[in-house]
Residue frames as a rotation matrix with the C-alpha (Angstrom) as fourth column:
MET 1
0.565 0.825 0.000 0.00
0.825 -0.565 0.000 0.00
0.000 0.000 -1.000 0.00
ILE 2
0.433 -0.496 -0.753 2.86
0.144 -0.786 0.601 2.39
-0.890 -0.368 -0.269 0.82
ILE 3
-0.635 -0.691 0.345 4.49
0.412 0.075 0.908 1.62
-0.654 0.719 0.237 -2.53
LYS 4
-0.090 0.694 0.714 1.26
0.984 -0.051 0.173 2.47
0.157 0.718 -0.678 -4.37
LYS 5
0.798 0.367 -0.478 1.07
0.489 -0.858 0.158 5.82
-0.352 -0.360 -0.864 -2.56
ARG 6
-0.012 -0.898 -0.440 4.68
0.066 -0.439 0.896 6.61
-0.998 -0.018 0.065 -3.46
VAL 7
-0.660 -0.179 0.730 4.16
0.690 0.240 0.683 5.67
-0.297 0.954 -0.035 -7.10
PHE 8
0.350 0.877 0.329 0.99
0.926 -0.377 0.021 7.77
0.143 0.297 -0.944 -7.23
PHE 9
0.674 -0.166 -0.720 2.78
0.255 -0.862 0.438 10.72
-0.693 -0.479 -0.539 -5.61
LEU 10
-0.425 -0.904 -0.051 5.68
0.170 -0.136 0.976 10.46
-0.889 0.406 0.212 -8.08
LEU 11
-0.397 0.377 0.837 3.25
0.918 0.186 0.352 10.23
-0.023 0.907 -0.420 -10.98
ILE 12
0.715 0.694 -0.087 1.39
0.698 -0.716 0.018 13.39
-0.049 -0.074 -0.996 -9.87
LEU 13
0.390 -0.664 -0.638 4.68
0.070 -0.670 0.739 15.19
-0.918 -0.333 -0.215 -9.27
SER 14
-0.603 -0.622 0.499 5.93
0.497 0.197 0.845 14.19
-0.624 0.758 0.191 -12.74
VAL 15
0.045 0.720 0.693 2.75
0.986 -0.143 0.084 15.45
0.160 0.680 -0.716 -14.40
LEU 16
0.844 0.251 -0.474 2.99
0.389 -0.895 0.219 18.79
-0.369 -0.370 -0.853 -12.61
PHE 17
-0.057 -0.956 -0.286 6.64
0.115 -0.291 0.950 19.11
-0.992 0.021 0.127 -13.61
LEU 18
-0.588 -0.145 0.796 5.81
0.760 0.237 0.605 18.43
-0.277 0.961 -0.029 -17.26
VAL 19
0.502 0.820 0.275 2.98
0.859 -0.509 -0.049 20.98
0.100 0.261 -0.960 -17.24
LEU 20
0.718 -0.297 -0.629 5.28
0.094 -0.854 0.511 23.64
-0.689 -0.427 -0.586 -15.80
LEU 21
-0.360 -0.915 0.185 8.03
0.274 0.086 0.958 22.72
-0.892 0.395 0.220 -18.22
SER 22
-0.260 0.327 0.909 5.74
0.966 0.098 0.241 23.03
-0.011 0.940 -0.341 -21.23
ALA 23
0.822 0.549 -0.150 4.55
0.558 -0.830 0.016 26.46
-0.116 -0.097 -0.989 -20.05
CYS 24
0.342 -0.790 -0.508 8.17
-0.066 -0.560 0.826 27.63
-0.938 -0.249 -0.243 -19.78
ALA 25
-0.498 -0.543 0.676 9.01
0.589 0.360 0.724 26.20
-0.637 0.758 0.141 -23.20
LYS 26
0.309 0.682 0.663 6.17
0.947 -0.288 -0.145 28.16
0.093 0.672 -0.735 -24.84
GLU 27
0.889 -0.039 -0.457 7.44
0.121 -0.941 0.316 31.37
-0.442 -0.336 -0.832 -23.24
ALA 28
-0.012 -0.996 -0.084 10.99
-0.001 -0.084 0.996 30.68
-1.000 0.012 0.000 -24.38
GLN 29
-0.396 -0.135 0.908 9.95
0.813 0.408 0.415 29.95
-0.426 0.903 -0.051 -27.98
GLU 30
0.715 0.698 -0.039 8.20
0.613 -0.653 -0.445 33.31
-0.336 0.294 -0.895 -28.43
TYR 31
0.783 -0.548 -0.296 11.54
-0.583 -0.811 -0.041 35.10
-0.218 0.205 -0.954 -28.65
GLY 32
0.170 -0.842 0.512 14.86
-0.136 0.494 0.859 33.96
-0.976 -0.216 -0.030 -30.04
PHE 33
-0.475 -0.546 -0.691 16.51
-0.757 -0.148 0.637 32.66
-0.450 0.825 -0.342 -33.16
TYR 34
-0.580 0.399 0.710 13.68
0.482 0.871 -0.096 30.65
-0.657 0.287 -0.697 -34.65
PRO 35
-0.899 0.259 0.354 11.72
0.229 -0.412 0.882 31.51
0.374 0.874 0.311 -37.81
GLY 36
0.002 0.984 0.176 8.63
0.378 -0.164 0.911 33.55
0.926 0.065 -0.372 -36.97
ASN 37
0.260 0.046 -0.964 9.80
0.965 -0.020 0.260 34.53
-0.007 -0.999 -0.050 -33.48
LYS 38
0.957 0.048 0.285 10.24
0.040 -0.999 0.034 38.07
0.286 -0.021 -0.958 -32.25
ALA 39
-0.015 -1.000 0.009 13.74
0.418 -0.015 -0.908 39.42
0.908 -0.010 0.418 -31.76
TYR 40
0.111 -0.050 -0.993 14.87
0.984 -0.136 0.117 40.46
-0.141 -0.989 0.034 -28.32
ASP 41
0.870 0.203 0.450 14.53
0.279 -0.954 -0.109 44.20
0.407 0.221 -0.886 -27.82
ILE 42
0.104 -0.913 -0.394 18.06
0.975 0.015 0.222 45.52
-0.197 -0.407 0.892 -27.59
THR 43
0.992 0.107 -0.065 19.33
0.097 -0.986 -0.135 49.09
-0.078 0.127 -0.989 -27.34
LEU 44
0.176 -0.973 0.146 22.69
0.941 0.210 0.267 50.02
-0.290 0.091 0.953 -28.83
GLU 45
0.251 -0.215 -0.944 24.62
-0.060 -0.977 0.206 53.16
-0.966 0.005 -0.258 -29.68
ASN 46
0.838 0.044 0.544 24.79
0.526 0.206 -0.825 53.94
-0.149 0.977 0.149 -33.40
THR 47
-0.030 -0.951 0.308 27.75
0.985 -0.081 -0.155 55.53
0.172 0.299 0.939 -35.18
SER 48
-0.028 0.089 0.996 26.36
0.165 -0.982 0.092 59.02
0.986 0.167 0.012 -34.46
GLY 49
-0.919 -0.391 0.046 26.34
-0.008 -0.097 -0.995 58.34
0.394 -0.915 0.086 -30.72
GLU 50
-0.228 0.922 0.315 22.54
-0.932 -0.300 0.204 58.07
0.283 -0.247 0.927 -30.46
MET 51
-0.787 0.077 0.612 20.88
-0.259 0.859 -0.441 55.22
-0.560 -0.506 -0.656 -28.56
VAL 52
-0.306 0.654 -0.691 18.67
-0.894 0.051 0.445 53.18
0.326 0.754 0.569 -30.88
SER 53
-0.325 0.304 0.896 16.31
-0.500 0.749 -0.435 50.35
-0.803 -0.589 -0.091 -29.88
LEU 54
-0.986 0.004 0.169 15.37
0.130 0.660 0.740 47.47
-0.109 0.751 -0.651 -32.09
SER 55
-0.241 0.970 -0.028 11.72
0.835 0.193 -0.515 48.14
-0.494 -0.147 -0.857 -31.23
ASP 56
-0.192 0.122 -0.974 12.03
-0.227 -0.971 -0.077 51.54
-0.955 0.207 0.214 -32.98
TYR 57
-0.651 -0.159 -0.742 12.04
-0.751 -0.002 0.660 49.63
-0.106 0.987 -0.119 -36.25
GLU 58
-0.562 0.496 0.661 9.19
0.078 0.828 -0.555 47.22
-0.823 -0.261 -0.504 -35.53
GLY 59
0.510 0.820 0.260 7.39
0.255 0.145 -0.956 46.19
-0.821 0.554 -0.135 -38.72
LYS 60
0.723 -0.351 -0.595 10.26
-0.680 -0.515 -0.522 47.32
-0.123 0.782 -0.611 -40.96
ALA 61
0.830 -0.539 -0.145 12.95
0.428 0.782 -0.453 45.27
0.358 0.314 0.880 -42.66
LEU 62
0.748 -0.595 0.292 16.23
-0.661 -0.630 0.409 45.70
-0.059 -0.499 -0.865 -40.82
MET 63
0.664 -0.639 -0.388 19.71
0.384 0.737 -0.556 44.31
0.642 0.220 0.735 -41.30
LEU 64
0.918 -0.358 0.171 22.17
-0.329 -0.446 0.832 44.52
-0.222 -0.820 -0.527 -38.42
PHE 65
0.457 -0.861 -0.221 25.94
0.174 0.331 -0.928 44.49
0.872 0.386 0.301 -38.73
PHE 66
0.966 -0.247 0.081 28.07
-0.119 -0.140 0.983 43.90
-0.231 -0.959 -0.165 -35.65
TRP 67
0.490 -0.871 -0.032 31.79
0.336 0.222 -0.915 44.47
0.805 0.438 0.401 -35.73
THR 68
0.853 -0.305 -0.424 34.59
0.377 -0.203 0.904 45.11
-0.361 -0.931 -0.058 -33.35
SER 69
0.647 -0.717 0.260 37.71
-0.128 -0.438 -0.890 47.16
0.752 0.542 -0.375 -33.63
GLU 70
0.574 -0.523 -0.630 40.93
0.805 0.500 0.319 46.52
0.148 -0.690 0.708 -31.84
């Protein structure tokens, strides 16, 4: 009887864990590097010294170039 209670408890705990995990996965897939996802809103300084956010260009085609100088 004790074993059945433990198995039942572990089963319920596993189901709750999977439900929470799937909710987190949906949140994580909304943004990121996947086709159709939104880009993270970042703010950077342009070459004129102005701060520019990615959200300023929402709905427009945008190509970003990142480089570094030594």
